[in-house]
C-alpha positions in Angstrom: -18.3 31.8 3.8 -19.4 28.3 4.9 -19.4 25.5 2.4 -23.2 25.4 2.5 -23.2 28.8 0.9 -21.0 27.8 -2.0 -22.4 27.1 -5.4 -23.7 23.5 -5.4 -21.3 22.4 -8.1 -18.3 23.5 -6.0 -19.3 21.8 -2.7 -17.0 18.7 -2.2 -19.8 16.2 -1.5 -22.0 17.3 -4.3 -19.0 17.4 -6.6 -18.0 13.9 -5.7 -21.5 12.6 -6.3 -21.9 14.2 -9.6 -18.3 13.9 -11.0 -16.8 11.0 -9.0 -14.0 11.1 -6.4 -11.2 11.4 -8.9 -12.4 14.9 -9.7 -11.7 16.2 -6.2 -8.5 17.7 -5.0 -6.7 16.3 -1.9 -8.1 19.2 0.1 -11.6 18.5 -1.0 -11.3 14.8 -0.2 -9.9 15.5 3.2 -12.7 18.1 3.8 -15.3 15.3 3.3 -13.4 13.2 5.9 -13.2 16.1 8.4 -16.9 17.0 7.8 -16.6 20.3 9.6 -14.2 23.2 9.9 -13.5 25.3 12.9 -14.0 29.0 13.9 -13.6 31.2 10.9 -12.6 28.3 8.6 -14.5 26.0 6.3 -13.7 22.3 6.2 -11.8 22.9 2.9 -9.8 25.8 4.5 -8.9 23.5 7.4 -8.0 20.7 5.1 -5.6 23.0 3.1 -3.9 24.1 6.3 -3.4 20.5 7.5 -2.0 19.4 4.1 0.5 22.3 4.3 1.3 21.5 7.9 1.9 17.8 7.3 3.5 18.2 3.9 0.8 16.5 1.8 -1.9 13.9 2.0 0.3 10.8 2.3 2.4 12.1 5.3 -0.9 13.1 7.0 -2.5 9.6 6.4 0.7 7.9 7.6 1.3 10.1 10.7 1.6 8.5 14.1 -1.3 9.0 16.5 0.6 11.6 18.5 1.6 13.6 15.4 -1.9 13.3 13.8 -3.7 14.5 17.0 -1.5 17.6 17.2 -3.2 18.8 14.0 -5.9 21.5 14.4 -9.4 19.9 14.3 -8.0 16.4 14.7 -8.0 14.0 17.7 -8.2 10.4 18.7 -11.6 9.9 17.3 -10.6 11.2 13.9 -7.4 9.1 14.1 -9.4 5.9 14.8 -11.8 6.8 12.0 -8.9 7.3 9.5 -7.3 4.0 10.5 -10.6 2.2 9.9 -10.8 3.8 6.4 -7.3 2.8 5.5 -7.7 -0.7 6.8 -11.0 -1.1 4.7 -9.0 0.0 1.7 -6.3 -2.6 2.3 -8.9 -5.3 2.8 -10.8 -4.3 -0.3 -7.6 -4.8 -2.3 -7.0 -8.1 -0.5 -10.5 -9.3 -1.3 -10.0 -8.4 -4.9 -6.9 -10.7 -5.0 -8.7 -13.4 -3.1 -11.8 -13.5 -5.2 -10.7 -16.7 -6.9 -9.6 -15.2 -10.2 -6.1 -15.7 -11.6 -3.7 -12.9 -11.0 -3.6 -11.5 -14.5 -3.4 -7.9 -13.5 0.0 -6.6 -12.6 -1.5 -3.2 -11.6 -3.8 -4.9 -9.0 -0.8 -6.7 -7.5 1.2 -3.5 -7.4 -1.7 -1.7 -5.7 -2.0 -4.4 -3.1 1.7 -4.7 -2.4 2.0 -0.9 -2.2 -0.9 -0.7 0.3 0.6 -3.5 2.4 4.3 -2.5 2.4 4.9 1.1 1.3 4.3 2.7 4.7 6.5 0.3 6.7 9.4 2.1 8.5 11.6 -1.0 8.2 12.2 -3.5 5.4 9.7 -6.4 5.1 10.0 -9.4 2.8 6.7 -11.0 1.8 5.5 -13.6 -0.6 2.3 -14.2 -2.5 1.7 -17.9 -2.7 -0.3 -19.0 -5.8 -1.9 -22.3 -7.0 -1.3 -23.7 -10.5 -4.0 -21.4 -11.9 -2.2 -18.4 -10.3 -4.9 -17.8 -7.8 -3.9 -16.5 -4.4 -3.5 -19.0 -1.6 -1.8 -16.8 0.9 0.1 -13.6 1.5 2.7 -14.0 4.2 5.2 -11.5 5.6 8.1 -13.8 6.3 11.1 -11.6 7.3 11.5 -8.2 8.9 14.6 -6.2 9.1 16.0 -2.7 9.6 15.6 0.5 7.6 18.0 -0.7 5.0 17.8 -4.5 4.8 16.3 -7.8 5.9 17.8 -11.3 6.1 16.0 -13.7 3.9 16.3 -17.5 4.3 15.4 -19.6 1.2 14.8 -22.7 3.3 12.0 -20.9 5.2 10.4 -19.7 2.0 10.5 -23.2 0.6 8.9 -24.6 3.8 6.1 -22.1 3.6 5.5 -22.8 -0.1 5.1 -26.5 0.7 2.8 -25.7 3.6 0.5 -23.7 1.3 0.9 -26.3 -1.5 1.9 -23.4 -3.8 2.7 -23.9 -7.5 4.1 -20.4 -7.9 5.1 -17.3 -5.9 5.5 -13.6 -6.3 8.2 -12.2 -4.1 8.0 -8.7 -2.7 9.8 -6.4 -0.3 9.8 -2.6 0.4 12.6 -0.1 0.4 11.9 2.3 3.4 14.2 4.8 1.7 11.4 5.3 -0.9 13.8 4.4 -3.8 12.4 1.3 -5.5 15.5 0.5 -7.6 16.6 -3.1 -6.8 20.1 -3.5 -5.4 22.6 -6.2 -6.4 21.8 -7.9 -3.1 18.1 -8.0 -4.2 19.1 -9.7 -7.4 21.3 -12.2 -5.7 18.7 -13.3 -3.2 16.1 -13.5 -5.9 18.3 -15.9 -7.9 18.9 -18.0 -4.7 15.2 -18.2 -4.0 14.4 -19.1 -7.6 17.0 -21.9 -7.5 15.7 -23.2 -4.1 12.0 -23.1 -5.1 12.7 -24.7 -8.5 14.0 -27.8 -6.7 10.4 -28.4 -5.3 8.6 -27.4 -8.5 7.6 -23.9 -7.5 7.9 -21.1 -10.0 9.0 -17.6 -9.2 6.8 -15.4 -11.4 8.1 -12.0 -10.2 9.8 -10.1 -7.5 8.4 -6.6 -6.9 10.2 -3.9 -5.0 8.0 -1.3 -3.4 9.2 2.2 -3.1 7.6 5.6 -2.6 5.0 5.8 -5.4 6.8 3.2 -7.6 6.9 -0.6 -7.7 9.7 -2.2 -9.7 9.0 -5.6 -11.3 11.9 -8.0 -11.9 9.8 -9.8 -14.6 9.3 -6.6 -16.5 13.0 -5.9 -16.3 13.7 -9.3 -17.9 15.5 -10.6 -14.8 13.4 -13.7 -14.3 
């Protein structure tokens, strides 16, 4: 049976419009993106098969172009469309941070950092540079490393803070392993950065470690 023959309340688009996107399953959301199914399968049926094939929504969304295009009903056009949707989501979060308001929402910062760093296959160390009202001046990815570490140089962080005339910073990096628990090395470099930035009057407000579905805050742990 095609989706058009389903009861209206069960059709993904109508369900989204009446109840909001949070009410839809992963398969229903993906079906709206796919728009059509294939021979003998509705868009929802195809979506369920793709989710099973890729192992869930996140692996499908983060698949390489080659892997994505091997999926039934997918191709380069769908891959381009998906990348555009994901980039719009990242830019929406970025615009929310850059709107001029002080960063008073840890959840918004977590969402932004997760969108920027969670999918990276190697470790990336980044910094949010803030003014004295804790408004965002810049987000810079300063250092890139391997799958299990990145070399971080306090001198370069201080130079960039001065360039942006920052009064405070939020440090961030990802753990490609997916485990967000900070290491002893993470704690040591945080202390070195705090000491170096303190010399030029720049406060370290937090250091957030991005994992798979979790972001650990040094400030919330009482480590800053």
